[in-house]
C-alpha positions as CSV (number, residue, x, y, z in Angstrom):
1,X,95.4,111.5,98.3
2,X,93.7,110.8,95.2
3,X,90.3,112.4,94.5
4,X,87.7,110.2,93.9
5,X,84.2,110.5,92.6
6,X,81.3,110.7,94.8
7,X,78.3,109.1,92.8
8,X,78.5,105.3,93.7
9,X,78.2,104.4,90.2
10,X,80.7,106.4,88.6
11,X,83.1,105.7,91.5
12,X,82.0,102.0,90.6
13,X,83.5,102.6,87.1
14,X,86.2,104.5,88.0
15,X,87.2,101.8,91.2
16,X,87.2,98.8,88.6
17,X,89.1,100.6,85.8
18,X,91.8,101.7,88.0
19,X,92.4,97.8,89.6
20,X,91.8,96.4,85.9
21,X,94.6,98.6,84.9
22,X,97.0,98.5,87.8
23,X,96.6,94.7,88.6
24,X,95.9,95.6,92.1
25,X,93.5,94.3,94.7
26,X,91.5,96.9,96.7
27,X,93.3,96.6,99.7
28,X,96.8,97.5,98.0
29,X,95.3,100.1,95.5
30,X,93.7,101.9,98.3
31,X,96.9,101.9,100.5
32,X,99.1,103.1,97.7
33,X,96.6,105.8,97.3
34,X,95.7,107.1,100.7
35,X,92.1,105.8,100.2
36,X,89.7,104.2,102.8
37,X,88.9,100.7,101.4
38,X,86.2,100.3,103.8
39,X,84.5,103.4,102.9
40,X,84.7,102.7,99.3
41,X,83.3,99.3,99.9
42,X,80.4,100.1,101.9
43,X,79.3,103.2,99.6
44,X,79.6,100.6,96.7
45,X,77.8,98.2,98.9
46,X,74.8,100.6,99.5
47,X,74.7,101.0,95.7
48,X,74.1,96.9,95.3
49,X,77.9,96.0,94.3
50,X,80.2,93.6,96.1
51,X,84.0,93.0,96.1
52,X,84.9,89.9,94.6
53,X,88.3,88.9,95.7
54,X,89.2,86.2,93.1
55,X,88.3,88.9,90.3
56,X,89.8,91.9,91.9
57,X,87.0,93.9,90.9
58,X,83.2,95.2,92.2
59,X,80.4,93.3,90.7
């Protein structure tokens, strides 16, 4: 399993970079890397970020 940052602002940057570089959706990226997409979304939601399906990134 991939290690991800715990800090929500670093996680925001990390996840968006991964999604941009791979061209994957959040769900497919998380499935491939054995990560919990719902947990990541919830953590980033608490920090004020929302996932944009059309753009495939958090904003």
